[in-house]
C-alpha positions in Angstrom: 0.0 0.0 -0.1 1.4 3.4 -1.1 1.6 6.1 1.4 1.0 9.9 0.5 4.0 12.1 1.0 3.6 14.8 3.4 5.3 18.3 3.5 7.6 18.8 6.3 6.0 20.1 9.6 7.1 23.7 10.5 6.5 24.7 14.1 3.2 26.6 14.3 2.2 25.7 10.7 0.2 22.7 9.7 -0.1 21.4 6.1 -2.3 18.5 7.3 -4.8 17.8 4.4 -2.7 19.1 1.6 -1.8 16.5 -1.1 1.9 16.8 -1.7 1.8 15.7 -5.5 -1.0 18.2 -6.2 0.9 21.0 -4.6 4.1 20.0 -6.7 1.9 20.0 -9.8 0.5 23.4 -9.0 4.0 24.8 -8.2 5.0 23.7 -11.7 2.2 25.5 -13.4 2.9 28.7 -11.3 6.8 28.6 -12.2 5.8 28.4 -15.8 3.8 31.6 -15.6 5.9 33.8 -13.5 9.7 32.7 -13.9 10.0 33.3 -17.7 12.2 36.2 -18.3 10.3 39.5 -18.3 7.0 38.2 -17.0 7.3 39.8 -13.5 8.8 43.0 -15.1 5.5 43.2 -17.3 3.4 42.7 -14.3 4.9 45.5 -12.0 3.7 48.5 -14.4 0.2 46.9 -14.5 0.1 46.7 -10.6 1.0 50.4 -10.3 -2.0 51.6 -12.1 -5.7 51.0 -12.7 -5.4 52.4 -16.2 -4.7 50.2 -19.3 -0.9 50.0 -20.2 0.0 50.3 -23.8 2.6 48.0 -25.5 4.8 51.1 -26.1 4.8 51.8 -22.4 6.0 48.3 -21.6 8.6 48.6 -24.3 10.0 51.8 -22.9 10.1 50.6 -19.4 11.5 47.2 -19.9 15.1 47.7 -21.0 16.9 44.6 -22.2 13.9 42.6 -23.1 13.4 42.1 -27.1 10.2 43.0 -28.8 9.8 39.2 -29.6 10.1 38.3 -25.9 7.8 41.0 -24.7 5.1 40.0 -27.2 5.6 36.4 -26.4 5.1 37.0 -22.7 2.1 39.3 -23.1 0.4 36.6 -25.3 1.2 33.9 -22.6 -0.2 36.1 -19.8 -3.3 36.9 -22.0 -3.8 33.1 -22.7 -3.4 32.4 -19.0 -6.2 34.7 -18.1 -3.8 37.1 -16.3 -4.1 40.0 -18.8 -6.9 41.5 -20.9 -5.8 42.7 -24.3 -7.6 45.3 -26.1 -6.7 46.4 -29.7 -8.0 49.4 -31.5 -8.4 49.7 -35.2 -6.6 53.0 -35.5 -3.6 54.4 -37.4 -1.0 53.8 -35.7 -2.5 50.7 -34.1 -3.1 50.9 -30.4 -3.2 47.9 -28.1 -3.6 48.2 -24.4 -3.3 45.6 -21.5 -5.0 45.5 -18.2 -4.9 42.8 -15.3 -7.9 40.6 -15.0 -9.1 39.8 -11.5 -7.0 36.6 -11.7 -4.0 38.7 -12.7 -4.8 41.3 -9.8 -4.6 38.4 -7.3 -1.4 37.2 -8.8 0.2 40.8 -8.4 -1.0 41.1 -4.9 0.6 37.7 -4.1 3.8 38.7 -5.9 3.9 41.9 -3.9 3.3 40.1 -0.6 6.2 37.7 -1.5 8.5 40.6 -2.3 7.5 42.3 1.1 8.4 38.9 2.8 11.8 38.9 1.0 12.5 42.6 2.0 11.6 42.0 5.6 14.0 38.8 5.9 16.7 40.1 3.8 17.4 42.9 6.2 17.5 40.6 9.2 20.6 38.8 10.0 20.5 35.2 10.8 
């Protein structure tokens, strides 16, 4: 009989009831979304405003990321339901991006993680 793997116990924290294999699979999905080059850098301008962000604004603020990489990441984030893309039939063409509710939650989680990192990076030990 196979036994389920359990996450290690941390004092004051219980992972009882979580399925280890499921959490690993979900972690893999999350990693595929946020660890690709440029993805977090795309999300930061979006979390700093409630207004749509234009492609040109991303391009100007994201130094060192090629147009091809930027376009690819934006498409992936849209496909994942993190961004809404709105294109306008104008000359010159205008394309705007906004966070979806799912994307907003992701950004809030990333900000919490960054806050945690800053808190603990200042401490010795």
